[in-house]
matplotlib code that plots the C-alpha trace (Angstrom):
import matplotlib.pyplot as plt

x = [20.5, 16.2, 14.7, 14.9, 18.6, 19.1, 17.0, 19.3, 22.3, 21.1, 20.5, 23.8, 25.6, 23.6, 24.0, 27.6, 28.1, 26.5, 28.6, 31.8, 30.9, 30.5, 33.5, 31.5, 33.5, 36.3, 34.7, 36.2, 39.4, 39.6, 42.1, 41.1, 43.7, 45.3, 44.9, 48.3, 49.4, 51.3, 54.6, 53.6, 52.6, 55.9, 58.1, 56.1, 57.6, 61.4, 59.5, 57.8, 57.8, 56.4, 52.8, 52.2, 49.7, 49.3, 46.3, 45.4, 43.0, 39.8, 36.4, 33.6, 30.7, 27.9, 24.6, 26.6, 27.7, 23.9, 22.6, 25.9, 26.6, 30.6, 33.0, 35.4, 34.3, 35.6, 38.7, 38.1, 34.6, 33.5, 30.4, 29.7, 25.5, 25.3, 23.3, 20.0, 19.7, 21.9, 18.5, 16.4, 18.1, 17.9, 14.2, 13.7, 15.2, 13.9, 10.2, 10.5, 12.1, 8.7, 6.8, 8.5, 8.8, 10.9, 14.1, 18.0, 19.3, 21.2, 23.5, 23.9, 26.9, 28.6, 31.4, 33.8, 31.2, 30.0, 26.0, 26.4, 28.3, 25.8, 22.8, 24.6, 25.8, 21.8, 20.5, 23.4, 21.7, 18.3, 19.7, 18.2, 21.5, 19.5, 19.4, 21.9, 23.6, 24.0, 27.6, 27.0, 29.7, 32.7, 34.9, 36.9, 34.4, 31.7, 31.3, 31.8, 28.9, 27.2, 25.4, 23.9, 21.8, 21.4, 21.1, 20.7, 24.5, 25.9, 28.8, 28.7, 32.1, 31.6, 34.1, 36.7, 36.5, 39.6, 38.1, 35.1, 36.9, 37.7, 39.1, 36.8, 39.7, 39.3, 35.5, 36.2, 38.9, 36.4, 33.8, 36.2, 37.2, 33.9, 33.7, 31.2, 33.1, 31.2, 29.1, 25.9, 28.1, 27.6, 29.8, 28.9, 31.8, 31.5, 29.3, 25.8, 25.1, 26.9, 26.0, 22.5, 20.7, 21.7, 22.6, 21.6, 18.9, 15.8, 13.9, 14.8, 13.4, 15.9, 16.5, 18.9, 20.3, 23.3, 24.7, 24.4, 24.0, 20.6, 21.9, 23.8, 20.0, 17.6, 19.9, 19.5, 15.4, 15.2, 17.2, 15.3, 12.9, 10.6, 12.5, 11.4, 8.9, 5.6, 6.2, 9.8, 11.6, 13.2, 15.8, 17.3, 20.8, 21.2, 17.9, 18.9, 20.9, 19.0, 19.9, 19.2, 15.7, 14.9, 15.6, 13.4, 10.6, 10.8, 10.6, 8.3, 5.9, 6.7, 5.7, 2.9, 4.2, 2.0, 3.9, 4.2, 8.3, 9.4, 12.0, 14.8, 16.7, 16.8, 19.1, 17.8, 14.4, 12.3, 8.8, 7.6, 6.0, 2.6, 1.8]
y = [95.3, 96.1, 97.1, 100.7, 100.7, 98.8, 101.7, 104.2, 102.7, 102.3, 105.8, 107.0, 105.0, 106.2, 109.6, 109.1, 107.7, 111.1, 112.6, 110.8, 110.6, 114.5, 114.7, 117.4, 115.1, 116.9, 120.4, 122.5, 121.7, 121.6, 121.4, 123.3, 123.5, 126.8, 128.5, 129.1, 132.0, 130.8, 131.4, 129.7, 126.7, 127.0, 126.9, 124.8, 121.4, 122.5, 123.7, 120.5, 116.8, 115.0, 114.9, 117.4, 119.9, 123.4, 123.4, 125.5, 124.4, 126.5, 125.9, 124.9, 126.3, 124.2, 125.5, 124.5, 121.1, 121.0, 121.4, 119.6, 123.3, 122.9, 123.2, 122.3, 119.1, 118.7, 117.3, 114.8, 114.0, 110.5, 112.0, 115.7, 115.5, 116.9, 116.1, 116.9, 114.6, 111.8, 112.3, 112.0, 108.8, 107.5, 108.0, 106.6, 103.6, 103.2, 103.5, 100.7, 98.5, 99.2, 98.8, 95.7, 97.2, 94.5, 95.2, 96.6, 99.7, 101.3, 105.0, 105.6, 108.1, 107.3, 109.5, 108.4, 105.9, 108.1, 107.9, 103.7, 103.3, 105.2, 103.0, 99.7, 100.9, 101.8, 98.5, 96.6, 98.9, 97.5, 94.0, 93.8, 91.4, 90.6, 93.3, 94.2, 97.8, 97.9, 100.9, 102.0, 104.5, 104.4, 105.1, 107.6, 110.5, 111.5, 110.7, 114.0, 115.2, 113.5, 116.3, 114.6, 112.3, 114.4, 117.9, 119.2, 118.0, 120.5, 122.1, 120.1, 120.1, 117.6, 114.9, 117.9, 117.9, 114.9, 115.1, 113.9, 110.4, 108.6, 104.9, 101.5, 100.7, 103.7, 103.3, 99.7, 101.2, 103.6, 100.5, 98.4, 101.6, 101.6, 98.2, 97.9, 96.1, 92.7, 90.5, 92.3, 95.2, 94.9, 97.1, 97.9, 99.3, 101.5, 104.0, 103.3, 102.8, 100.0, 98.8, 99.5, 98.1, 94.2, 94.7, 91.5, 93.3, 91.5, 94.1, 98.1, 99.8, 103.2, 103.9, 107.0, 109.1, 111.3, 111.4, 115.2, 115.1, 114.5, 111.1, 109.8, 110.7, 108.9, 106.1, 105.1, 105.4, 104.1, 101.1, 100.8, 102.6, 99.4, 97.5, 99.7, 98.1, 100.5, 101.7, 102.4, 106.0, 107.7, 109.8, 112.8, 114.0, 116.8, 118.3, 122.0, 121.4, 122.3, 119.6, 116.5, 118.5, 118.4, 114.6, 114.6, 116.0, 113.9, 111.4, 111.3, 112.7, 110.1, 107.4, 109.3, 109.9, 111.9, 110.9, 114.6, 115.4, 116.5, 119.1, 118.0, 120.8, 123.1, 120.7, 117.2, 115.7, 112.6, 110.5, 107.6, 105.5, 104.9, 102.8]
z = [158.5, 159.1, 156.1, 157.2, 157.5, 154.1, 152.8, 154.3, 152.9, 149.5, 149.5, 151.0, 148.1, 145.2, 146.7, 146.7, 143.0, 141.8, 143.8, 143.1, 139.4, 139.0, 140.8, 143.5, 146.3, 145.2, 143.7, 146.5, 145.2, 142.0, 139.3, 136.2, 132.7, 132.9, 129.2, 127.9, 125.6, 122.4, 124.3, 126.5, 124.6, 122.6, 125.7, 127.6, 126.1, 127.1, 131.0, 132.0, 131.7, 128.6, 129.4, 131.9, 131.9, 133.7, 135.8, 139.0, 141.8, 141.7, 143.3, 141.2, 140.7, 142.4, 139.7, 136.5, 138.3, 139.2, 135.6, 133.4, 131.5, 132.3, 129.2, 129.2, 131.0, 134.8, 134.5, 136.8, 136.5, 134.9, 133.7, 132.3, 132.6, 135.6, 139.0, 138.0, 134.8, 137.1, 139.7, 136.9, 135.3, 139.1, 139.4, 135.7, 136.8, 139.8, 138.4, 136.0, 138.7, 140.9, 137.7, 137.2, 133.2, 131.1, 129.7, 129.7, 130.1, 127.3, 126.2, 122.9, 123.7, 127.2, 126.8, 129.9, 131.4, 133.7, 132.7, 132.1, 135.5, 137.9, 135.9, 137.0, 140.2, 140.9, 139.7, 141.8, 144.9, 144.1, 144.0, 140.0, 138.7, 135.9, 133.5, 131.2, 130.4, 127.4, 126.4, 123.3, 121.7, 118.7, 121.7, 119.2, 119.2, 117.2, 113.1, 110.5, 109.7, 106.6, 105.1, 102.1, 104.1, 107.0, 106.0, 109.6, 110.5, 108.3, 109.7, 112.7, 114.3, 117.1, 115.2, 115.6, 119.5, 120.7, 124.2, 123.2, 122.2, 125.1, 124.1, 125.3, 127.9, 129.7, 130.2, 131.3, 134.3, 135.3, 135.8, 137.3, 139.6, 141.0, 141.2, 138.9, 135.7, 135.2, 133.0, 133.1, 131.3, 127.7, 125.2, 121.5, 120.2, 116.6, 114.7, 115.7, 111.9, 112.2, 115.6, 116.6, 114.3, 114.2, 118.3, 119.9, 122.2, 123.3, 125.6, 126.8, 129.7, 129.4, 126.4, 127.1, 123.4, 124.1, 120.4, 119.8, 116.7, 114.4, 112.2, 115.9, 117.6, 114.6, 114.4, 117.6, 117.6, 114.7, 115.8, 119.7, 120.1, 119.0, 121.8, 124.7, 126.8, 127.1, 130.5, 129.6, 129.2, 126.6, 127.6, 125.7, 127.1, 123.9, 123.4, 124.0, 120.6, 117.3, 115.2, 118.0, 118.8, 115.4, 115.0, 118.0, 116.4, 113.0, 115.1, 116.8, 114.2, 111.9, 115.0, 115.9, 119.6, 121.7, 125.1, 127.1, 126.5, 130.2, 130.7, 133.2, 133.5, 130.3, 128.6, 128.9, 128.8, 128.6, 128.3, 129.5, 126.9, 127.3, 123.7]

ax = plt.figure().add_subplot(projection="3d")
ax.plot(x, y, z, "-o")
ax.set_aspect("equal")
plt.show()
């Protein structure tokens, strides 16, 4: 295979990986849960098999899938972040590879694992088998707010959303489904305050934050930012959420970070560490 053919194959693989992770490939015939009435919820267990869910076939909204603005999340997608944030993640990974920026990759808050699956897939497509991908999550959803220590999270209800809690076994199954579960993938299970400060990570080139809350964002930054190489990237998935945005502002002010914040899609942002 020539270099040109190899580049084309890599591009096609990465594009297909994005389309599979977002369920774009089945978007024209996607299953969408039907909102049932109280009577329907009462009669459902008597009418349908145990564990069944009422759905309808509906074409997806391409614009919303581009920017990851769908809720509830697509039923069969392995990521909610949309095409534009996956494109951004690809660009950042390719840049640290081409510039030889040292360090592993991590996402803090992974849901079904889609973004970390993508990280491993891109690394493998480029033959990068020394870097590790760290998959950090409680694997049981978000923590209740702790307003005494983090008043910015007062009233946060993410912990009440059951669908945000995906088990570690389910995430590992998702990795395996793409043929990407190997010894370069490391799982950090537990609340960030318990796992991240002592995580055995030497150096990072990509720090992707998807913790939604002030506490989750701040703990990740304070635990991991010092390990980020100069030339590495910070990617913030939830900058549109006020508490997360405040955590970013407070941390950057405390650390006197002046690197330009660049918008991705109106939801996420990133910057490149310069010093």
